[in-house]
C-alpha positions as CSV (number, residue, x, y, z in Angstrom):
1,M,41.2,10.4,12.8
2,K,37.8,10.9,10.2
3,L,35.3,8.4,10.6
4,S,32.4,8.1,8.1
5,I,28.7,7.8,9.3
6,R,28.6,4.3,7.9
7,T,31.6,3.1,9.6
8,K,30.3,4.6,13.0
9,F,27.3,2.7,12.7
10,T,29.3,-0.2,11.3
11,L,31.6,0.1,14.7
12,G,28.2,0.6,16.7
13,M,26.6,-2.5,15.4
14,V,29.9,-4.7,16.3
15,F,30.1,-3.2,19.7
16,I,26.8,-4.8,20.4
17,F,27.7,-7.7,18.4
18,I,30.6,-8.3,20.8
19,I,28.5,-7.7,24.0
20,I,26.0,-10.2,22.8
21,L,29.0,-12.9,22.4
22,V,30.2,-12.1,25.9
23,L,27.1,-12.7,26.9
24,L,26.6,-16.2,25.0
25,G,30.4,-17.7,26.2
26,F,30.0,-16.5,29.9
27,S,26.4,-18.4,29.6
28,A,28.0,-21.4,27.7
29,F,30.8,-21.3,30.5
30,Y,28.8,-21.7,33.4
31,L,26.3,-24.2,31.7
32,N,29.0,-26.5,31.1
33,K,30.2,-26.4,34.4
34,L,27.1,-26.7,36.0
35,S,26.8,-29.8,33.5
36,N,29.8,-31.4,34.4
37,K,29.5,-31.5,38.1
38,T,25.9,-33.0,37.4
39,S,27.3,-35.6,35.3
40,A,29.8,-36.5,37.9
41,I,27.4,-37.2,40.4
42,L,25.4,-39.6,37.9
43,K,28.4,-41.0,36.6
44,E,30.6,-41.4,39.8
45,N,28.2,-41.9,42.7
46,Y,24.6,-42.8,41.7
47,L,26.0,-45.3,39.7
48,S,27.8,-47.0,42.5
49,V,24.8,-47.1,44.5
50,V,22.7,-48.9,41.8
51,Y,25.7,-51.4,41.6
52,A,25.4,-51.8,45.5
53,R,21.6,-52.6,45.4
54,E,21.9,-55.2,42.8
55,M,24.8,-56.8,44.4
56,S,22.8,-56.7,47.8
57,E,19.5,-58.0,46.1
58,G,21.4,-60.8,44.5
59,L,22.9,-62.0,47.7
60,M,19.4,-61.9,49.3
61,H,17.7,-64.0,46.3
62,I,20.7,-66.5,46.8
63,N,20.8,-66.8,50.5
64,Q,16.7,-66.8,50.6
65,E,17.3,-69.9,47.9
66,M,19.6,-71.9,50.3
67,I,17.5,-71.3,53.4
68,N,14.4,-72.4,51.8
69,S,16.7,-75.7,50.3
70,F,18.0,-76.2,53.9
71,I,14.7,-76.1,55.7
72,T,13.1,-78.2,53.0
73,G,15.7,-80.7,52.6
74,K,15.9,-79.9,48.9
75,V,18.7,-79.2,46.8
76,P,19.0,-75.6,45.8
77,D,18.0,-74.6,42.0
78,S,21.6,-74.3,41.1
79,L,20.6,-72.5,37.4
80,Y,19.1,-69.6,39.6
81,I,21.9,-69.5,41.7
82,Q,24.3,-69.1,39.1
83,K,22.2,-66.6,37.4
84,E,22.2,-64.4,40.2
85,F,25.9,-64.8,41.2
86,G,26.2,-63.6,37.3
87,V,24.8,-60.6,37.8
88,I,26.5,-59.9,41.5
89,D,29.7,-60.4,39.4
90,Q,28.9,-57.9,36.7
91,S,28.0,-55.3,39.3
92,I,31.3,-55.8,41.5
93,L,33.5,-55.4,38.1
94,L,31.4,-52.0,37.1
95,E,32.1,-50.9,40.7
96,N,35.7,-51.4,40.6
97,N,35.9,-49.4,37.6
98,N,34.1,-46.3,38.8
99,L,36.0,-45.9,42.1
100,T,35.7,-42.1,42.9
101,E,35.6,-41.7,46.5
102,P,38.2,-42.0,49.4
103,G,38.2,-45.7,50.6
104,E,35.8,-46.8,48.0
105,D,38.6,-49.1,46.9
106,K,39.1,-50.9,49.9
107,L,35.9,-51.4,50.2
108,A,35.1,-52.6,46.7
109,A,38.3,-55.1,47.1
110,G,36.7,-56.2,50.5
111,I,33.2,-56.9,48.8
112,E,34.8,-58.9,46.2
113,T,36.7,-60.8,48.1
114,G,33.7,-61.7,50.5
115,I,31.4,-62.7,47.7
116,K,34.3,-65.3,46.1
117,E,34.0,-66.5,49.9
118,Y,30.5,-66.7,50.1
119,R,30.6,-68.1,46.5
120,E,33.0,-71.2,47.9
121,S,30.4,-71.7,51.0
122,Y,27.5,-72.2,48.6
123,R,29.4,-74.9,47.2
124,Q,29.5,-76.5,50.4
125,V,26.0,-76.2,50.8
126,M,25.2,-77.9,47.5
127,K,27.1,-80.8,48.7
128,P,24.6,-83.3,50.7
129,P,24.0,-83.7,53.4
130,V,23.9,-79.9,54.4
131,Q,25.2,-79.5,57.6
132,A,23.9,-76.6,60.0
133,D,27.4,-75.2,60.8
134,I,28.2,-74.5,57.0
135,V,24.9,-72.8,56.9
136,L,25.4,-70.4,59.7
137,V,29.0,-70.0,58.3
138,Q,27.2,-68.8,54.8
139,Q,24.7,-66.5,57.1
140,K,27.6,-65.0,58.7
141,K,29.4,-63.6,55.4
142,F,26.2,-62.9,54.1
143,N,25.7,-60.6,56.8
144,I,29.1,-58.9,56.3
145,L,28.6,-58.7,52.9
146,Q,25.4,-56.6,53.0
147,Q,26.6,-54.5,55.9
148,Q,29.9,-53.9,53.2
149,L,27.3,-53.3,50.4
150,L,25.2,-51.1,53.1
151,A,28.4,-49.1,53.3
152,L,29.2,-48.5,50.0
153,S,25.9,-47.2,49.0
154,K,25.8,-44.7,52.0
155,M,29.3,-43.7,51.1
156,N,28.3,-42.5,47.7
157,G,25.1,-41.3,48.6
158,K,27.0,-38.9,51.2
159,A,29.0,-38.0,48.3
160,I,26.0,-37.3,45.9
161,E,24.5,-35.1,48.5
162,V,28.0,-32.9,49.0
163,K,28.3,-32.9,45.3
164,T,24.4,-31.5,44.6
165,D,25.2,-28.8,47.5
166,D,28.2,-28.1,45.3
167,A,26.2,-27.9,42.3
168,K,23.7,-25.9,43.8
169,L,26.4,-23.5,45.1
170,S,27.8,-23.3,41.3
171,S,24.5,-22.6,39.8
172,K,23.8,-19.7,42.6
173,D,27.3,-18.4,41.9
174,A,26.6,-18.4,37.8
175,L,23.0,-17.1,38.3
176,T,24.7,-14.2,40.5
177,G,27.3,-13.5,37.7
178,M,25.1,-13.7,34.4
179,T,23.1,-11.0,36.2
180,I,25.9,-8.6,37.3
181,L,27.2,-9.2,33.7
182,G,23.9,-9.0,31.6
183,S,23.3,-5.7,33.9
184,F,26.5,-4.4,33.1
185,S,26.0,-5.2,29.4
186,F,22.3,-4.1,29.2
187,L,23.7,-0.5,30.7
188,I,26.4,-0.1,28.2
189,A,24.6,-1.1,25.3
190,L,21.9,1.4,26.4
191,S,23.9,4.4,26.9
192,F,25.8,3.5,23.6
193,I,22.1,3.5,21.8
194,Y,21.2,6.5,23.4
195,S,24.1,8.3,22.5
196,F,24.1,7.1,19.1
197,A,20.6,7.8,18.7
198,S,21.0,11.2,20.1
199,Y,23.9,12.3,18.0
200,F,21.5,11.4,14.6
201,N,18.4,12.7,15.9
202,E,19.8,16.4,16.8
203,R,21.7,16.5,13.5
204,F,18.7,15.4,11.0
205,F,16.4,17.7,13.2
206,Q,18.5,21.0,12.6
207,L,19.1,20.2,8.7
208,Y,15.2,19.7,8.5
209,N,14.8,22.8,10.1
210,G,17.4,24.2,8.0
211,I,15.8,23.0,4.5
212,K,12.4,24.4,5.8
213,E,13.9,27.9,6.6
214,I,15.4,27.9,3.3
215,V,12.2,26.7,1.6
216,S,10.7,29.8,3.3
217,S,13.0,32.2,1.8
218,N,14.9,32.9,4.9
219,Y,18.4,32.5,3.3
220,G,20.2,33.4,6.4
221,Q,19.6,30.1,8.2
222,R,23.1,28.6,8.9
223,L,23.7,25.2,10.1
224,Y,26.6,24.7,12.4
225,F,28.1,20.7,13.0
226,D,31.0,19.9,15.1
227,G,33.1,17.2,14.3
228,I,34.8,15.9,10.7
229,D,31.9,13.3,9.3
230,E,29.5,13.6,6.6
231,F,27.4,15.9,8.6
232,Y,29.8,18.6,8.9
233,E,30.7,18.6,5.3
234,I,26.5,18.8,4.4
235,S,26.6,21.9,7.1
236,L,29.5,23.5,5.1
237,L,27.5,23.0,1.6
238,F,24.4,24.0,3.3
239,N,26.0,27.2,4.5
240,Q,27.3,27.6,0.8
241,M,24.3,27.1,-1.0
242,A,22.3,29.5,1.7
243,E,25.2,32.2,1.0
244,K,24.6,31.9,-2.9
245,L,21.1,32.1,-2.4
246,S,21.2,35.1,-0.5
247,A,23.4,36.6,-2.8
248,S,21.3,35.9,-5.6
249,K,18.0,37.6,-3.9
250,G,20.0,40.8,-3.5
251,E,20.8,40.3,-7.1
252,E,17.4,40.0,-7.7
253,E,16.2,43.2,-6.0
254,K,18.5,45.3,-8.1
255,P,17.5,44.6,-11.6
256,V,14.1,45.8,-10.8
257,E,15.5,49.1,-9.7
258,Y,17.6,49.2,-12.9
259,F,14.6,48.4,-14.9
260,K,12.9,51.1,-13.5
261,D,15.5,53.7,-13.5
262,F,16.1,52.8,-17.0
263,E,12.4,52.8,-18.4
264,D,12.3,56.6,-16.8
265,D,15.6,57.6,-18.7
266,G,14.5,56.0,-21.5
267,S,18.2,55.4,-22.5
268,Y,19.4,52.2,-24.4
269,K,23.1,52.9,-23.5
270,E,23.3,50.5,-20.3
271,I,22.2,47.5,-22.2
272,D,25.7,45.6,-22.2
273,E,25.3,45.9,-18.4
274,L,21.8,44.4,-18.1
275,K,23.1,41.5,-20.0
276,D,26.2,41.0,-17.7
277,V,23.4,41.1,-14.6
278,L,21.2,38.3,-16.6
279,S,24.5,36.4,-17.1
280,R,25.4,36.5,-13.5
281,L,22.0,35.6,-12.5
282,K,22.2,32.4,-14.7
283,S,25.1,31.5,-13.1
284,V,24.2,32.0,-9.5
285,E,21.1,29.6,-10.7
286,R,23.4,27.1,-12.0
287,Q,25.5,27.0,-8.7
288,A,22.6,26.9,-6.6
289,E,21.5,23.6,-8.5
290,E,24.6,21.8,-8.2
291,V,24.7,22.6,-4.6
292,I,21.0,21.4,-4.3
293,S,22.3,18.4,-6.3
294,R,25.1,17.5,-3.7
295,I,23.1,17.5,-0.8
296,E,20.9,15.4,-2.2
297,N,23.5,12.6,-3.4
298,K,25.1,12.9,0.0
299,K,21.6,11.7,1.4
């Protein structure tokens, strides 16, 4: 199959472009994979830790308000407590929509039930006179809820550690894979560029030297290029030109001797032969100009 120099050059550029696309594709794949893992840590576990902290702080505020009211004998601030319960309800709702770890659903359900029971005990505290046994029951429920919320926070904290380690391992594997792939692609591209450059440099150098020899009237110079591309055709044309120039040089030397003999003889019988020689010289000159023109067009 005959491939022109332009086709070879185009194929070479396409090959390098494919290597670049492969590197970009693998980079995007690994980055997307790592991004998904880090996003999962944030979405699935870190938010659960935040919800547990918000519920714990809300319960602490409510419990502190009730204890202060019991000690001072004042009625608890119902608006403040309702506000805190609103934050707790919102957090438990969000947590129920973000259950990702084994056993987290049961733990969240127990926390939700405990909050409802704690709310009922609060209503009992709001009814004067406040009895000490009701306050103690409320404190017991508060402690249980705090332990459950602590367990929820630890569960998701542990999951964060595990997933972070997995993300680090994935990033390390991605770095190793990209390093190997990048090095392999670099070696292939370097080898291809070196071979491609060597191929053209060698032929241009031979062609340059050949033209220099022809300019120096060394018509015995010949080019020999392997292959079936434009360089091979140029070498054929170059050799044809050199042969015709060499033949032309030989023809130029013959008339000199002929003219000398002609002058010595003083004969005019060979005038037709002289015209024929001049005509052949002009024909050779035209052919040489055509060959030179074809070489310049090929360039």
